[in-house]
Legacy VTK file of the C-alpha trace (Angstrom):
# vtk DataFile Version 3.0
C-alpha trace
ASCII
DATASET POLYDATA
POINTS 126 float
-0.236 0.002 0.222
1.384 3.284 -1.040
1.373 5.699 1.778
2.593 8.847 0.087
-0.351 11.532 0.145
-1.923 12.185 -2.684
-1.444 15.833 -3.950
-5.008 17.390 -4.183
-5.743 19.669 -7.549
-8.742 21.807 -7.603
-10.190 22.160 -10.838
-11.938 25.654 -11.443
-13.608 25.529 -14.893
-17.004 26.282 -15.660
-17.610 24.064 -18.695
-18.119 20.530 -17.144
-16.684 18.981 -20.212
-13.801 20.465 -19.664
-13.963 19.827 -16.191
-13.844 15.904 -16.638
-11.189 16.138 -18.963
-8.498 17.871 -16.633
-10.087 15.651 -14.008
-9.028 12.569 -15.860
-5.624 14.120 -17.239
-4.499 14.795 -13.322
-5.807 11.341 -11.954
-3.583 10.057 -14.799
-0.826 11.877 -13.598
-1.604 10.603 -9.934
-3.398 13.647 -8.494
-6.362 13.700 -6.426
-8.868 15.951 -8.220
-10.802 17.948 -6.767
-13.161 19.413 -9.730
-16.777 20.744 -10.934
-15.959 24.047 -9.328
-17.918 26.670 -11.718
-18.228 29.830 -9.647
-15.396 31.737 -8.059
-16.855 31.829 -4.472
-16.918 28.723 -4.612
-13.868 28.152 -5.172
-12.664 30.357 -2.453
-14.618 28.410 0.020
-13.263 25.038 -1.047
-9.890 26.407 -1.196
-10.405 27.149 2.415
-11.992 23.877 3.447
-9.565 21.658 1.350
-6.167 23.153 1.169
-5.527 22.319 -2.054
-1.881 21.578 -3.290
-2.354 23.129 -6.677
-5.352 25.204 -8.571
-6.003 24.581 -12.393
-7.975 27.877 -12.899
-10.069 28.972 -15.754
-10.481 32.817 -15.941
-13.752 33.380 -17.053
-16.135 31.672 -14.816
-20.098 31.955 -13.923
-21.036 34.384 -11.583
-19.757 37.579 -11.189
-15.988 36.802 -10.137
-13.687 36.089 -12.728
-11.038 33.277 -11.984
-8.222 36.287 -11.236
-10.695 37.955 -8.900
-11.088 34.509 -7.047
-7.409 33.665 -6.830
-6.963 37.171 -5.352
-9.104 36.443 -2.456
-7.457 32.806 -2.285
-4.213 34.729 -1.794
-5.327 36.408 1.011
-5.189 33.056 3.036
-2.960 30.835 0.766
-0.086 30.937 -1.235
-0.961 27.566 -3.134
0.562 27.378 -6.669
-1.736 28.330 -9.499
-1.791 27.241 -13.350
-4.198 29.106 -15.080
-5.954 27.503 -18.350
-7.724 30.196 -20.263
-9.013 31.214 -23.454
-7.974 34.613 -22.405
-4.166 35.419 -23.622
-4.642 39.130 -24.237
-2.212 41.286 -22.055
-5.344 42.617 -19.949
-5.815 39.356 -18.428
-1.873 38.222 -18.517
-1.321 41.412 -16.877
-4.059 40.627 -14.084
-3.164 37.481 -13.612
0.566 38.231 -12.854
-0.747 39.961 -9.554
-1.536 36.708 -8.430
1.459 35.167 -8.843
0.621 32.248 -11.028
3.394 29.636 -11.772
2.023 28.690 -15.337
-0.540 30.160 -17.801
-2.210 28.062 -20.656
-3.969 29.038 -23.866
-7.296 26.320 -24.816
-7.463 23.964 -26.199
-4.686 22.226 -23.659
-3.602 18.774 -24.672
-2.963 15.818 -21.827
0.767 16.692 -22.734
0.452 20.520 -22.228
-0.551 19.963 -18.742
1.585 17.249 -18.102
4.600 19.317 -18.766
3.456 22.194 -16.989
2.733 20.614 -13.998
6.468 18.819 -14.067
8.157 21.931 -14.818
6.591 24.134 -12.635
4.911 22.315 -9.856
6.848 19.145 -9.256
10.064 21.405 -8.606
8.196 23.364 -5.544
LINES 1 127
126 0 1 2 3 4 5 6 7 8 9 10 11 12 13 14 15 16 17 18 19 20 21 22 23 24 25 26 27 28 29 30 31 32 33 34 35 36 37 38 39 40 41 42 43 44 45 46 47 48 49 50 51 52 53 54 55 56 57 58 59 60 61 62 63 64 65 66 67 68 69 70 71 72 73 74 75 76 77 78 79 80 81 82 83 84 85 86 87 88 89 90 91 92 93 94 95 96 97 98 99 100 101 102 103 104 105 106 107 108 109 110 111 112 113 114 115 116 117 118 119 120 121 122 123 124 125
């Protein structure tokens, strides 16, 4: 029995199909995925409660708070690493995201290997 604590990755993505896809990617990589979060406010509560090891954050979310705002709130109590996965690669979003000190910024659509490389390069060395 492997006693190594699985690292928990929280997925915040309002497209449930992508949510499930990222969840399967992460499980393939040996992480426990905490998914199906579509609202920034919920993401903040869940991050507080579960203290994840990594967050995969979409920028445009359901509701009135985007992923960058949610991450700014999470930063008030956590320095959890965040990888943004987004369709928004414009300078405005990139600049705002920088203020939350992300470890990577991936532009959709992403494949399994994009996520794998990003995690291996940025997360596993932390």
